[in-house]
C-alpha positions in Angstrom: 26.1 17.7 -15.4 23.1 20.0 -16.0 20.5 17.9 -14.1 18.3 20.1 -11.9 16.0 17.7 -10.2 16.8 14.2 -8.8 14.9 11.6 -6.9 16.7 8.5 -5.5 15.2 5.4 -3.9 17.7 2.8 -2.9 18.3 0.2 -0.2 21.4 1.6 1.4 24.0 4.3 1.1 26.9 6.0 2.9 27.8 9.7 3.2 30.9 9.0 1.0 28.7 7.7 -1.8 26.5 10.7 -1.5 29.4 13.1 -1.8 30.7 11.3 -4.9 27.3 11.4 -6.5 26.4 15.0 -5.8 29.8 16.6 -6.4 29.3 16.5 -10.1 25.8 17.8 -10.1 26.5 21.5 -9.8 23.2 22.6 -11.3 21.0 20.5 -9.0 18.3 22.5 -7.2 15.8 19.7 -6.1 16.8 16.5 -4.4 14.7 13.7 -2.8 16.2 10.7 -1.1 14.5 7.6 0.2 17.1 5.2 1.6 16.1 2.0 3.4 19.3 1.5 5.3 21.7 4.3 6.4 24.8 4.5 8.6 25.3 7.0 11.4 27.2 9.4 9.2 24.1 10.0 7.2 22.2 11.3 10.2 24.6 14.1 10.9 23.1 17.4 9.7 26.4 19.2 9.7 27.9 16.7 7.3 25.2 17.5 4.7 25.7 21.2 4.7 28.5 21.4 2.0 26.3 19.3 -0.3 23.1 21.2 0.1 24.0 24.9 -0.1 22.7 25.4 -3.6 19.6 23.3 -3.2 16.2 24.9 -3.1 14.3 21.8 -2.2 15.6 18.9 -0.2 13.5 16.0 1.1 14.6 12.8 2.6 13.3 9.6 4.3 15.8 7.4 6.0 14.9 4.0 7.4 17.3 3.2 10.3 18.0 0.0 12.1 20.2 0.7 15.1 20.0 0.5 18.9 21.6 4.0 19.2 19.4 7.0 19.6 19.9 9.8 17.1 20.4 13.4 18.2 18.7 16.1 16.2 21.0 18.9 17.4 22.9 19.0 14.1 19.6 19.7 12.3 18.8 22.6 14.7 21.5 24.9 13.2 21.0 28.3 11.5 21.6 26.6 8.1 18.7 24.1 8.6 16.2 26.2 10.5 16.8 29.8 9.4 18.6 29.8 6.0 16.8 26.8 4.4 13.8 26.3 6.7 14.1 22.6 6.4 12.6 20.7 9.4 13.5 17.2 10.4 11.4 14.6 12.4 12.7 11.5 14.2 10.3 8.7 14.9 11.6 6.0 17.2 9.9 2.9 18.6 10.9 2.1 22.2 12.4 -1.3 22.8 13.0 -1.5 19.0 16.0 -1.0 16.8 13.8 0.6 14.1 13.4 4.3 13.5 12.7 6.8 10.8 14.4 10.1 10.1 12.8 12.4 7.6 12.1 16.0 6.5 8.8 17.3 7.6 6.3 17.0 5.9 6.9 13.3 5.4 7.8 12.7 1.7 7.0 9.0 1.5 3.8 7.6 -0.1 3.5 4.4 2.1 3.3 3.7 5.8 3.2 0.2 7.3 2.8 0.1 11.1 2.8 -3.7 11.5 6.5 -4.0 12.1 6.4 -1.8 15.2 3.2 -2.9 17.0 5.0 -4.1 20.1 6.7 -0.8 20.8 5.5 2.7 21.7 6.2 5.5 19.2 8.3 8.5 20.4 8.5 11.5 18.0 10.9 14.4 18.1 11.0 17.2 15.6 13.0 20.4 14.9 9.9 22.4 14.2 6.9 22.8 12.0 4.5 20.9 14.3 2.5 18.9 13.8 4.2 16.3 11.7 2.2 15.6 8.6 2.2 12.9 5.9 0.4 14.6 2.9 1.8 12.3 0.3 1.0 9.0 2.1 -1.8 7.4 0.1 -1.5 3.8 1.3 -1.9 2.7 4.9 -1.8 -0.9 6.1 -3.2 -1.7 9.6 -2.2 -5.0 11.2 -2.6 -4.1 14.9 -4.7 -1.2 16.3 -4.0 -1.5 20.0 -0.5 0.1 20.1 -1.2 3.0 17.7 -1.0 6.4 19.3 -3.7 9.0 18.3 -1.1 11.5 17.3 0.0 9.2 14.5 -3.5 9.1 12.9 -3.7 12.8 12.5 -0.7 12.8 10.1 -2.6 11.0 7.3 -4.9 13.5 5.5 -5.0 12.2 1.9 -5.3 8.4 2.1 -6.8 6.6 -0.9 -5.8 3.0 -0.2 -6.7 1.4 3.1 -5.7 -2.2 4.1 -7.1 -3.7 7.3 -5.9 -7.1 8.7 -7.6 -6.8 12.0 -11.2 -7.9 12.6 -13.5 -5.1 11.4 -15.7 -5.3 14.5 -12.9 -3.7 16.6 -11.2 -1.6 14.0 -13.4 0.3 11.7 -15.3 2.5 14.2 -11.9 3.3 15.8 -10.3 4.5 12.7 -13.4 6.2 11.3 -13.1 8.8 14.1 -9.4 9.4 13.5 -9.0 9.2 9.7 -10.5 11.2 6.9 -12.1 8.4 4.8 -13.6 10.7 2.2 -10.6 10.1 -0.2 -10.5 6.3 0.1 -10.8 4.8 -3.4 -9.4 1.3 -2.6 -10.2 -1.0 0.4 -8.6 -4.3 1.2 -9.7 -6.8 3.9 -8.0 -10.2 3.8 -9.7 -12.0 6.7 -11.8 -15.1 6.1 -13.0 -15.2 9.7 -15.1 -12.1 9.3 -17.4 -11.9 12.3 -18.9 -8.5 11.2 -22.6 -8.8 10.5 -23.4 -8.3 6.8 -25.4 -5.1 7.5 -22.5 -3.6 9.4 -20.1 -4.5 6.6 -22.3 -2.8 4.0 -22.5 0.3 6.2 -18.7 0.4 6.3 -18.4 0.3 2.5 -21.1 3.0 2.2 -19.0 5.2 4.5 -16.4 5.2 1.8 -18.0 7.5 -0.8 -15.2 7.4 -3.3 -14.7 3.7 -3.2 -13.8 2.2 -6.6 -11.6 -0.8 -5.8 -12.1 -3.8 -3.5 -9.8 -6.7 -2.4 -11.7 -9.3 -0.4 -11.9 -13.0 0.3 -14.9 -15.1 -1.0 -16.5 -15.3 2.4 -16.6 -11.5 2.7 -17.5 -11.0 -1.0 -20.7 -13.0 -0.4 -22.0 -10.3 1.8 -22.3 -8.0 -1.2 -24.3 -10.2 -3.5 -27.8 -8.9 -2.6 -27.3 -5.5 -4.1 -25.5 -3.8 -7.0 -22.1 -2.0 -6.8 -21.9 0.0 -10.0 -19.1 2.2 -8.7 -16.7 -0.7 -8.2 -14.6 -1.0 -11.3 -11.7 -3.0 -9.9 -12.0 -6.2 -7.9 -9.4 -8.5 -6.4 -10.6 -11.9 -5.0 -8.0 -13.0 -2.5 -7.2 -16.4 -1.1 -7.4 -16.7 2.6 -4.0 -18.6 2.7 -2.8 -20.2 4.9 -6.4 -21.0 6.0 -8.7 -23.0 3.7 -11.7 -21.3 2.3 -14.7 -22.2 0.1 -14.4 -21.0 -3.5 -17.1 -19.1 -5.4 -19.2 -21.9 -6.8 -20.8 -22.2 -10.2 -24.4 -21.2 -9.1 -23.0 -18.0 -7.5 -21.4 -16.7 -10.7 -24.6 -15.0 -11.9 -25.2 -13.3 -8.6 -21.7 -12.1 -8.7 -22.1 -10.5 -12.1 -25.4 -9.0 -11.2 -23.7 -7.3 -8.2 -20.6 -6.2 -10.0 -21.9 -5.3 -13.4 -19.5 -2.5 -14.1 -16.1 -4.2 -13.5 -13.3 -3.2 -15.7 -10.4 -5.0 -14.0 -10.5 -8.2 -12.1 -7.9 -10.4 -10.5 -8.3 -13.6 -8.5 -6.5 -16.6 -7.1 -7.3 -19.7 -9.2 -8.6 -21.7 -6.2 -11.2 -19.0 -5.4 -13.2 -19.6 -8.5 -14.8 -23.1 -9.1 -16.2 -22.5 -12.6 -13.8 -20.2 -14.6 -15.6 -20.9 -17.9 -18.9 -19.7 -16.5 -17.2 -16.7 -15.0 -15.9 -15.5 -18.4 -19.0 -16.5 -20.4 -21.3 -14.5 -18.1 -18.9 -11.6 -17.6 -19.9 -7.9 -17.5 -19.5 -6.3 -20.9 -17.2 -3.7 -19.3 -14.5 -6.2 -18.2 -11.3 -5.6 -20.2 -8.4 -6.8 -18.0 -8.0 -10.0 -15.9 -5.2 -11.4 -13.8 -5.2 -15.0 -12.5 -2.8 -16.1 -9.8 -1.8 -19.7 -9.5 0.5 -21.5 -7.0 4.1 -21.3 -8.2 4.2 -25.2 -8.1 0.9 -26.8 -8.9 0.1 -30.1 -7.2 -2.4 -32.7 -8.4 -5.0 -31.3 -5.9 -4.6 -27.7 -7.1 -6.9 -26.1 -9.7 -5.5 -26.5 -13.2 -3.4 -23.8 -14.8 -5.5 -21.7 -17.1 -3.9 -21.7 -20.5 -4.7 -20.0 -23.7 -5.8 -23.3 -25.3 -8.0 -24.1 -22.3 -9.7 -20.7 -22.6 -10.3 -21.2 -26.4 -11.7 -24.7 -25.9 -13.8 -24.2 -22.8 -15.1 -20.6 -23.0 -16.8 -18.3 -25.5 -13.8 -15.9 -25.4 -12.4 -15.0 -28.8 -9.8 -12.4 -29.9 -8.2 -11.9 -26.5 -4.6 -11.4 -25.6 -2.9 -13.8 -23.1 0.4 -13.9 -21.2 1.7 -16.2 -18.4 4.9 -15.3 -16.6 7.3 -17.6 -14.8 5.4 -17.1 -11.5 2.3 -18.7 -13.2 0.4 -15.4 -13.1 -1.9 -15.1 -16.1 -2.6 -11.7 -17.7 -5.6 -11.4 -20.1 -6.8 -8.5 -22.2 -10.3 -9.1 -23.5 
């Protein structure tokens, strides 16, 4: 096989399966592996050597669930450090069976810390300090209290930030530890927002490249007294499992005055009271819409938005419509 570059992302694998796969790829020079579940034989650096001799670039990210601690001694050999100059980092959370083993720099694009908030992070590396995550563009923060400062310095090119904690306690903390100048997408799915509106506006203005927002209605209302021409993508989220007030009919005009340059919009059906008015008064730039419904609609749920309903109740004409099995409606206007 003449394949020279290969990237694999799978749930699990064994060393035997890797040997079978790579044995026929004699021309391979670049290999990237992202495996979500590996056995102990995959964490032996010596076992990899016969498969990697001809490679110029080798990157891997292994998610490991095991109570046993991994030794990096087999990755500290002349082959790894001198001949190839490939460095390996081991992130382990104390009192947890979860760990990560990966080449440094970290080759993944996503990092979610929420699974490990009850444990302390311990990092070990074979070299090339500090550990960096230059390709991570998405960071989700569910708990701030247990995150070590060393972890924050790894993320240098984030463009999508998701915060599940109360902004009062979180944003100032992360603003001093993360470079926010690259953030283009911001998500905050809390309906119990206790942050004063002026403080929330200041937070958004501290994200100079912001183009996309995901917010609940209660937070979205903070933004109605001014225009946001740079926001081209908006997702209105439900505050499930907690009840929340929808965007009511008289607020639709204020909504469109504030977001008059939207190109893409998605929302949960229960967050918009008057869908017809939403479409009839829409920004002229709006071209793509996604509407999420409950998988099983009850009598008390807002009705399913169908093509016929839109034709009958709105001024929309010449639009494309698709509804999948999960009752998610896609529209192209």
